[in-house]
Every structure is written in C-alpha cells, then in structure tokens.
C-alpha positions as CSV (number, residue, x, y, z in Angstrom):
1,X,6.3,-3.8,43.7
2,X,8.2,-1.4,41.4
3,X,9.7,-3.3,38.5
4,X,12.6,-1.8,36.4
5,X,11.8,-1.0,32.8
6,X,13.7,-1.2,29.5
7,X,13.8,1.9,27.3
8,X,12.0,1.7,24.0
9,X,15.3,2.3,22.2
10,X,16.9,-0.7,23.9
11,X,13.9,-2.8,23.1
12,X,14.0,-1.8,19.4
13,X,17.7,-2.5,19.1
14,X,17.7,-5.8,20.9
15,X,14.3,-7.3,19.9
16,X,13.0,-7.6,23.4
17,X,9.8,-6.4,25.1
18,X,8.3,-6.5,28.5
19,X,5.2,-8.6,28.5
20,X,3.8,-8.8,32.1
21,X,4.6,-9.2,35.8
22,X,3.5,-12.0,38.1
23,X,4.7,-11.5,41.7
24,X,8.4,-11.6,41.6
25,X,8.5,-12.8,38.0
26,X,9.0,-10.7,34.9
27,X,8.0,-12.1,31.5
28,X,9.9,-10.9,28.4
29,X,9.1,-11.5,24.7
30,X,12.1,-12.1,22.4
31,X,12.2,-11.9,18.6
32,X,15.0,-14.4,18.8
33,X,14.2,-16.7,21.7
34,X,17.6,-18.4,21.2
35,X,19.6,-15.3,22.1
36,X,21.4,-16.6,25.2
37,X,23.7,-13.6,25.4
38,X,20.7,-11.2,25.7
39,X,18.9,-13.4,28.2
40,X,22.0,-13.5,30.5
41,X,22.4,-9.8,30.2
42,X,18.8,-9.2,31.3
43,X,19.1,-11.8,34.1
44,X,22.2,-10.0,35.5
45,X,20.6,-6.6,35.2
46,X,17.5,-7.8,37.1
47,X,19.2,-10.3,39.4
48,X,16.6,-9.7,42.2
49,X,13.8,-10.9,40.0
50,X,13.1,-14.2,38.1
51,X,13.2,-13.5,34.4
52,X,11.3,-15.7,32.0
53,X,11.5,-15.5,28.2
54,X,9.3,-16.5,25.3
55,X,9.3,-16.0,21.6
56,X,7.2,-13.3,20.0
57,X,6.2,-12.7,16.4
58,X,7.4,-9.5,14.7
59,X,3.9,-8.0,14.2
60,X,3.1,-8.5,17.9
61,X,6.5,-7.1,18.9
62,X,6.1,-4.0,16.8
63,X,2.6,-3.4,18.1
64,X,3.8,-3.6,21.8
65,X,6.8,-1.5,21.0
66,X,4.6,1.2,19.5
67,X,2.5,1.2,22.6
68,X,5.7,1.4,24.7
69,X,7.0,4.4,22.8
70,X,3.6,6.0,23.2
71,X,3.6,5.3,27.0
72,X,7.0,6.8,27.4
73,X,5.8,9.9,25.5
74,X,2.9,10.2,27.9
75,X,5.1,9.7,31.0
76,X,7.7,12.3,30.0
77,X,5.8,15.3,28.9
78,X,8.1,18.3,28.5
79,X,5.4,20.8,28.0
80,X,1.9,21.8,29.3
81,X,-1.1,23.5,27.8
82,X,-0.1,26.8,29.5
83,X,3.4,26.6,28.2
84,X,2.4,26.3,24.5
85,X,-0.4,28.8,24.1
86,X,2.0,31.6,23.1
87,X,2.5,31.0,19.3
88,X,2.8,28.3,16.8
89,X,6.5,29.2,16.3
90,X,7.1,28.6,20.0
91,X,5.6,25.2,19.8
92,X,7.8,24.2,16.9
93,X,10.9,25.6,18.5
94,X,10.2,23.9,21.8
95,X,9.1,20.4,20.9
96,X,9.7,19.5,17.3
97,X,12.9,17.6,18.1
98,X,12.1,16.6,21.7
99,X,12.3,12.9,22.6
100,X,8.6,12.7,23.5
101,X,7.6,13.9,20.0
102,X,10.1,11.5,18.4
103,X,8.7,8.6,20.4
104,X,5.1,9.5,19.6
105,X,5.9,9.5,15.9
106,X,7.9,6.2,16.3
107,X,4.8,4.7,18.0
108,X,2.6,5.8,15.1
109,X,4.9,4.3,12.5
110,X,5.5,1.1,14.4
111,X,1.8,0.5,15.0
112,X,1.0,1.2,11.4
113,X,3.6,-1.3,10.2
114,X,2.4,-3.9,12.7
115,X,-1.2,-3.5,11.4
116,X,0.0,-3.7,7.8
117,X,-1.5,-0.3,7.2
118,X,-1.1,1.2,3.7
119,X,-1.7,4.8,4.9
120,X,-1.5,6.9,8.0
121,X,-3.9,9.8,8.3
122,X,-3.3,12.7,10.8
123,X,-6.5,14.7,10.8
124,X,-6.9,18.0,12.7
125,X,-10.2,18.8,14.3
126,X,-11.6,21.6,16.4
127,X,-10.3,20.3,19.8
128,X,-8.4,17.1,18.9
129,X,-6.4,15.5,16.2
130,X,-7.3,11.9,15.1
131,X,-4.7,9.3,14.0
132,X,-6.2,6.9,11.6
133,X,-4.8,4.0,9.6
134,X,-6.1,2.4,6.4
135,X,-5.9,-1.3,7.0
136,X,-7.0,-3.7,4.3
137,X,-8.7,-0.8,2.6
138,X,-10.7,0.3,5.6
139,X,-10.1,3.4,7.8
140,X,-9.5,2.7,11.5
141,X,-9.1,5.3,14.2
142,X,-6.4,4.3,16.7
143,X,-5.8,7.3,18.9
144,X,-6.3,11.0,19.4
145,X,-3.8,13.7,20.3
146,X,-4.1,17.4,21.2
147,X,-3.8,20.0,18.5
148,X,-0.5,21.1,20.1
149,X,1.0,17.7,19.8
150,X,-0.3,17.5,16.2
151,X,1.7,20.7,15.4
152,X,4.8,19.1,16.9
153,X,4.3,15.9,14.9
154,X,3.7,17.9,11.8
155,X,6.9,19.9,12.4
156,X,8.9,16.7,13.0
157,X,7.6,15.2,9.7
158,X,8.5,18.3,7.8
159,X,12.0,18.3,9.3
160,X,12.5,14.6,8.3
161,X,11.2,15.3,4.7
162,X,13.0,18.6,4.2
163,X,9.8,20.6,3.9
164,X,9.2,24.2,5.1
165,X,8.5,23.8,8.8
166,X,6.9,27.3,9.1
167,X,4.6,26.8,6.2
168,X,1.0,25.8,7.2
169,X,-1.1,27.7,4.7
170,X,-0.1,25.9,1.5
171,X,0.0,22.2,0.5
172,X,3.3,20.5,0.7
173,X,4.5,17.1,-0.6
174,X,7.6,15.1,0.4
175,X,8.9,11.7,1.3
176,X,10.9,9.9,4.0
177,X,13.1,6.8,3.7
178,X,12.6,4.3,6.6
179,X,15.1,1.5,6.7
180,X,15.6,-1.3,9.2
181,X,16.8,-4.8,9.1
182,X,13.2,-6.0,8.7
183,X,11.8,-3.6,6.1
184,X,12.5,-0.7,3.8
185,X,9.7,1.9,3.3
186,X,9.3,4.9,1.1
187,X,6.9,7.2,3.0
188,X,5.1,9.7,0.7
189,X,3.8,12.7,2.6
190,X,0.9,14.9,1.6
191,X,0.1,17.9,3.8
192,X,-3.0,20.1,3.1
193,X,-4.3,23.0,5.2
194,X,-7.8,22.6,6.6
195,X,-10.1,24.8,8.6
196,X,-8.8,23.3,11.9
197,X,-5.2,22.8,11.1
198,X,-3.4,20.4,8.7
199,X,-4.5,17.2,7.2
200,X,-1.5,14.9,6.8
201,X,-1.5,11.6,4.9
202,X,1.5,9.3,4.9
203,X,1.5,6.6,2.2
204,X,3.6,3.6,3.2
205,X,5.3,2.1,0.1
206,X,7.1,-1.2,0.7
207,X,10.3,-1.2,-1.4
208,X,10.7,-4.9,-1.0
209,X,9.6,-7.2,-3.9
210,X,9.7,-10.3,-1.7
211,X,5.9,-10.6,-1.7
212,X,5.6,-10.1,-5.5
213,X,4.8,-13.6,-6.4
214,X,1.8,-14.3,-8.8
215,X,0.7,-17.2,-6.7
216,X,0.4,-15.1,-3.6
217,X,-2.0,-12.5,-4.9
218,X,-5.2,-14.6,-4.4
219,X,-6.2,-15.2,-8.0
220,X,-8.3,-18.3,-8.7
221,X,-6.7,-21.3,-10.4
222,X,-8.4,-20.4,-13.7
223,X,-7.2,-16.9,-13.5
224,X,-3.7,-18.0,-12.6
225,X,-3.6,-19.9,-15.9
226,X,-4.5,-16.7,-17.7
227,X,-1.6,-15.0,-15.9
228,X,0.7,-17.7,-17.0
229,X,-0.5,-17.2,-20.6
230,X,0.3,-13.5,-20.4
231,X,3.9,-14.5,-19.9
232,X,4.0,-16.0,-23.4
233,X,2.7,-12.8,-25.1
234,X,5.5,-11.0,-27.0
235,X,3.7,-7.9,-28.2
236,X,0.4,-6.0,-27.8
237,X,-1.4,-4.1,-25.1
238,X,-2.5,-5.7,-21.7
239,X,-4.6,-3.5,-19.4
240,X,-5.3,-3.9,-15.7
241,X,-8.3,-1.9,-14.6
242,X,-10.0,-1.0,-11.3
243,X,-10.3,2.0,-8.9
244,X,-7.5,3.4,-6.8
245,X,-6.4,0.8,-4.2
246,X,-7.6,-2.2,-6.1
247,X,-4.1,-3.8,-6.4
248,X,-3.4,-3.0,-10.1
249,X,0.2,-1.9,-9.5
250,X,0.9,-5.0,-7.4
251,X,-0.4,-7.3,-10.1
252,X,1.6,-5.6,-12.8
253,X,4.7,-5.5,-10.7
254,X,4.4,-9.3,-10.0
255,X,3.9,-9.9,-13.7
256,X,7.0,-7.8,-14.6
257,X,9.1,-9.6,-11.9
258,X,8.1,-13.0,-13.4
259,X,8.8,-11.8,-17.0
260,X,12.2,-10.3,-16.0
261,X,14.5,-13.2,-16.9
262,X,17.3,-11.0,-18.2
263,X,16.6,-11.5,-21.9
264,X,14.3,-8.5,-22.3
265,X,14.8,-4.7,-21.7
266,X,11.9,-3.7,-19.4
267,X,11.2,-0.1,-18.6
268,X,8.4,1.2,-16.4
269,X,7.0,4.7,-15.9
270,X,5.3,5.0,-12.5
271,X,3.8,7.6,-10.2
272,X,5.0,6.7,-7.6
273,X,7.4,3.8,-8.0
274,X,5.9,1.5,-5.4
275,X,8.1,-1.6,-5.8
276,X,11.8,-1.7,-6.5
277,X,12.5,-4.6,-8.9
278,X,16.1,-5.4,-9.7
279,X,16.8,-5.6,-13.4
280,X,14.0,-3.3,-14.5
281,X,14.5,0.4,-15.4
282,X,11.9,2.2,-13.3
283,X,11.3,5.9,-13.9
284,X,9.5,8.2,-11.5
285,X,7.0,10.8,-12.9
286,X,7.8,14.4,-11.9
287,X,5.1,16.6,-13.3
288,X,6.8,19.7,-11.8
289,X,9.8,18.9,-14.0
290,X,7.5,18.3,-17.0
291,X,8.4,14.6,-16.7
292,X,4.8,13.3,-17.4
293,X,3.7,9.9,-18.5
294,X,3.4,11.0,-22.2
295,X,6.7,13.0,-22.3
296,X,8.6,10.1,-20.7
297,X,7.0,7.6,-23.0
298,X,8.2,9.5,-26.0
299,X,11.7,9.5,-24.6
300,X,12.1,5.9,-23.6
301,X,11.7,4.6,-27.2
302,X,15.3,5.7,-27.6
303,X,16.2,3.3,-24.7
304,X,15.4,0.3,-26.9
305,X,12.8,-1.3,-24.7
306,X,11.1,-4.7,-25.4
307,X,8.5,-4.3,-22.6
308,X,7.0,-1.1,-21.3
309,X,4.8,-0.6,-18.2
310,X,2.8,2.6,-17.9
311,X,1.6,3.3,-14.4
312,X,-1.6,4.9,-15.5
313,X,-3.2,6.0,-18.8
314,X,-4.7,9.4,-17.9
315,X,-5.1,11.3,-21.2
316,X,-5.3,10.9,-24.9
317,X,-1.6,11.6,-25.5
318,X,-0.6,8.7,-23.2
319,X,-3.3,6.4,-24.6
320,X,-2.2,7.0,-28.2
321,X,1.5,6.5,-27.4
322,X,0.7,3.2,-25.5
323,X,-1.3,1.9,-28.5
324,X,1.3,3.0,-31.0
325,X,4.0,1.3,-29.0
326,X,2.0,-1.9,-29.0
327,X,1.5,-1.6,-32.7
328,X,5.2,-1.4,-33.4
329,X,6.0,-4.7,-31.7
330,X,6.4,-3.8,-28.0
331,X,4.6,-5.5,-25.2
332,X,2.9,-2.8,-23.3
333,X,1.3,-3.1,-19.8
334,X,-0.8,-0.2,-18.4
335,X,-3.5,0.5,-15.9
336,X,-6.9,2.3,-16.4
337,X,-9.7,3.3,-14.1
338,X,-12.8,1.4,-15.2
339,X,-15.4,-0.7,-13.4
340,X,-15.0,-3.8,-15.5
341,X,-12.8,-5.2,-18.3
342,X,-15.0,-4.5,-21.3
343,X,-15.5,-0.9,-20.3
344,X,-11.7,-0.4,-20.8
345,X,-12.1,-0.7,-24.6
346,X,-14.8,2.0,-24.7
347,X,-12.8,4.2,-22.3
348,X,-9.9,4.3,-24.7
349,X,-12.4,5.1,-27.5
350,X,-13.9,7.9,-25.4
351,X,-10.3,9.3,-24.9
352,X,-10.0,9.5,-28.7
353,X,-8.2,6.3,-29.7
354,X,-10.0,4.8,-32.8
355,X,-11.6,1.4,-32.4
356,X,-9.6,-0.1,-35.2
357,X,-6.4,0.8,-33.4
358,X,-7.6,-0.6,-30.1
359,X,-8.7,-3.9,-31.7
360,X,-5.4,-4.2,-33.4
361,X,-3.3,-4.3,-30.2
362,X,-5.5,-5.3,-27.2
363,X,-4.7,-8.8,-26.0
364,X,-6.0,-9.1,-22.4
365,X,-7.8,-7.0,-19.9
366,X,-7.8,-7.7,-16.2
367,X,-10.4,-6.0,-14.0
368,X,-9.8,-6.5,-10.3
369,X,-10.7,-5.5,-6.7
370,X,-9.3,-6.4,-3.3
371,X,-11.7,-7.8,-0.6
372,X,-10.9,-8.6,2.9
373,X,-10.4,-12.3,3.9
374,X,-12.1,-13.9,6.8
375,X,-9.8,-14.3,9.8
376,X,-9.1,-18.1,10.1
377,X,-8.5,-17.8,13.8
378,X,-11.9,-16.3,14.8
379,X,-14.1,-16.6,11.7
380,X,-15.1,-12.9,11.7
381,X,-15.9,-12.7,15.5
382,X,-12.7,-10.7,16.2
383,X,-9.4,-11.7,17.9
384,X,-5.9,-10.6,18.6
385,X,-4.6,-12.0,15.3
386,X,-7.0,-9.8,13.3
387,X,-6.9,-6.9,15.7
388,X,-10.6,-7.5,16.5
389,X,-11.8,-6.7,12.9
390,X,-12.8,-10.3,12.0
391,X,-10.7,-10.0,8.8
392,X,-7.0,-10.7,8.1
393,X,-5.4,-9.7,4.8
394,X,-7.0,-9.2,1.4
395,X,-7.4,-11.2,-1.7
396,X,-8.1,-10.4,-5.3
397,X,-11.5,-10.9,-7.1
398,X,-11.2,-10.4,-10.8
399,X,-12.3,-11.0,-14.3
400,X,-9.9,-11.8,-17.2
401,X,-11.1,-10.8,-20.7
402,X,-9.1,-12.5,-23.5
403,X,-9.8,-10.6,-26.7
404,X,-10.3,-13.3,-29.3
405,X,-10.7,-12.8,-33.0
406,X,-14.5,-12.4,-33.0
407,X,-14.4,-9.8,-30.2
408,X,-11.5,-8.0,-31.9
409,X,-13.6,-7.7,-35.1
410,X,-16.6,-6.5,-33.1
411,X,-14.4,-3.8,-31.4
412,X,-13.0,-2.7,-34.8
413,X,-16.5,-2.3,-36.2
414,X,-17.4,-0.1,-33.2
415,X,-20.4,-2.2,-32.0
416,X,-22.3,-1.0,-28.9
417,X,-21.1,-2.3,-25.6
418,X,-24.3,-4.1,-25.1
419,X,-23.6,-6.2,-28.1
420,X,-20.1,-7.1,-26.8
421,X,-21.6,-8.0,-23.5
422,X,-24.2,-10.3,-25.2
423,X,-21.4,-12.1,-27.1
424,X,-19.4,-12.6,-23.9
425,X,-22.5,-13.9,-22.0
426,X,-23.2,-16.4,-24.8
427,X,-19.6,-17.7,-24.5
428,X,-20.0,-18.2,-20.7
429,X,-17.7,-15.3,-19.8
430,X,-17.0,-15.2,-16.0
431,X,-17.4,-11.7,-14.5
432,X,-15.8,-10.3,-11.4
433,X,-19.1,-11.0,-9.6
434,X,-18.8,-14.7,-10.5
435,X,-15.3,-14.8,-9.1
436,X,-16.6,-13.1,-5.9
437,X,-19.4,-15.6,-5.5
438,X,-16.9,-18.4,-5.8
439,X,-14.7,-17.0,-3.1
440,X,-17.7,-16.7,-0.8
441,X,-18.6,-20.3,-1.5
442,X,-15.0,-21.3,-0.6
443,X,-15.2,-19.5,2.7
444,X,-12.5,-17.0,1.8
445,X,-14.7,-13.9,2.2
446,X,-18.3,-12.9,3.0
447,X,-21.1,-11.4,1.0
448,X,-21.1,-8.2,3.0
449,X,-17.5,-7.6,2.1
450,X,-18.2,-8.1,-1.6
451,X,-21.2,-5.6,-1.5
452,X,-18.9,-3.1,0.3
453,X,-16.3,-3.3,-2.4
454,X,-18.3,-4.1,-5.6
455,X,-21.9,-3.0,-4.8
456,X,-24.7,-5.2,-6.0
457,X,-24.6,-6.9,-9.4
C-alpha cells in the first residue's frame, strides 16, 4: 500500500512527523499533541486512512526530521556521476542551490542539533567525505557522502556565509546565523584545503543564556559554595583553567550572569562571543582588525568597568594588563590553559609576570574538565535516549584553589611548585582527581571516562 507523505518543509513548519504505518493506519508524531486544527487538517487530507497522533519530544523530532530531509535528498537526485565529472565550476553552478543540497545540509544541521553536538566536521577523503559530530566531547561518524556532494555542500556553506565560492586553495573563515522559534545559533565556519579536498568545521554556538545557571553545571555541593563566595569578591583576579573544550567559558558566563544585577558595569572580551548575556558589554576579538585581547583591554579602561572578563590570557601583554587591572580595584575574570589550579600561578610567572604581582591579586583559581555522564535510562549499555553511546550529557569535575594569606606569601617569595603542593596537601586540599572519584562513587560517571579525560593520577 502506497501511503502519501508530508514534505520536510511542511513537517518543519508545523511540528509534525510521520512515524510508521500499520495496515491502513498512519501514525504521526506532534510537537504539540493538543493542536486540534493540525490534526483535523491531516485527517481531511488523508481521509481514506486512519490517522493516529502522539506527542514527540523536540530532540526526537529533529532527529527524524533530519533523516527525512536526507531521504528526500536521496530520492530526488538531480545529478549523476557522469553529469558532474566535467569541472568543479560546473558542479557548483549546477547544484549549489538545488533543493537536494539544501535538504542535505538541513539534515546535517538538524541531526547535529538533535544530538546536542558542539561541532560538525565535513572531512574529505580519497573516495568519500565523512560527516562527523563532536557530541559530549567525542567524535562520532554519522554518514558519508560522495566527493561531488561534498563540493556542493561546501559551495552552499560558502554562499550562506558570504565566502568566496570559487576559492578552494586557501583557508577561509566565516559564520552563519541560524534562528528558529526553538533556538538561535551562531555557526562559525573554518575551511582548510587538504590533499583530498576541503576540511570544514562548523562550530555551533548557542546564543541563548537559558542554560547559564551555576546550579546546572554539575559542580559538587562544596564547589557550589566556592562559586557563591566568588560572587562576594569585589576586586582581584579569578582564573578558570583547563584545556580547550573543558567548559571554562560556560562557567565564566554563568558567573557573570549571576553577578549581573545592574549595579556594576561588566565588560567581556571574547574570541568568539559564545553566549549573549543581556546587560553585559561583550566585545568580539578581531585580530585582522588589530582588535586583540591586549589592545581591547587597554581601550576598555576608558569605559569605566567594574568587572572585566578576558576570554583567554595568551601572552605577556594580556597577562600584565589583567594583573594591573586587578591591582587597580577591578574584579578580573580570565581563562588560562593549565592542567591544574596551582600551575596557573607558575604559568603567569613563566609569561613574565613577577610573583609579587601575582600574589597581590590572585583570589581564586578553578581548574575543570567535562566528563560524560552515565545514561540513566540504560546505565551505559546504550539506548535511544543516549543514541546508543551509554552516556547522556556532561558534568564538570573540578578543583577550587582559594589563595589564602599563607599561600599568597609563598607565591610572593617564589617558592618551588613542589613546596606549594606540599602545603596544600597538608591542608587537605581536594584535587580534581578527588572530585572525579567522588562522582564515580555517586554513580554519575565511570572510571574509564575519567581516565579518558584526565589520564591517571
């Protein structure tokens, strides 16, 4: 029996998706299962069938819709291998704006969003191109497409981001704004030529600050108290450390959102601006315009800030300016790439900031990582909820180093890092590994995940 089908565009606009058929019955999933008007419309359209409706969650809907877009793309090929072997220019001219290519790209974005991916990777190989997502910090291959389709997808992305469609020998960077009723994304595009074609990475930045609540980041109860104490600090330097992708920016954004009561002037310098927070002056770094962290930091003092956030301390100029800002009564937040909290002090010294200046301003150092949480539905065995990975979402493991008077004096004297570690150990300092062990004990994550992210102690 041939059942009629809804177009992907209609499904996306109306929040409805075909689920399955059973004899003369068609089952539909609805984002709003109380939409009587839509139900009656479908029943009238398919009067010869029995239509049954059930509610469906947004993530499951997006995943099915992405597959639907992809299926329509496969069913409606407008080109063949023989028709696109002429030249790269012909491929671009023929298919960069065709509906199948648009649908394929829509399917890629929808599936990435439904999987809560942070990045989309389109990687060209010798005879195929892989589409991979980074989900909870781990790369997952979801589909492969032909090199010809990859050229078309690349062309479409370049058109959307106002890049040079014909350029495939030099790197290009751009961005696309994606807005719907459900989400607002800033998609950062990086395109680099490789030996087999182009490597394209799409970074999905959620502009919404709805999830920026300190209590939702996964910090332990003890660490949450440290975070609350930070809110009472009026001046000095607070650092958040960890490698790329460890959640530093999210933590700082959540802190700034909490501090932002309207009584303080808050300015952030970021690259890129990942979260849009109302009431905070957020400035995007543009190195090609010579708007670097240090040059912007010099300028914003004229803006009369109370609180400054520096997206990353990368060099001695930025480090010195951050420390001097903290010494003149500002509250300064910044990120730094170190493995643990104590190393941040010595990293600043290695950059060229004297120990006495560091000790004068440093108040708190947070070192953190993100580890995957056990899926509560299947307990790591794999299910639909966790997309067969055994994990669902991530949580923070961290250590909070409060710089007390004794430690500050030790830093000022330039003692070796081993002596500082010995002092902290005698005072029962809890490391990031201690926090990780506690989360394993509580059944939040597993040892293998801690080893994958932190290594061995």
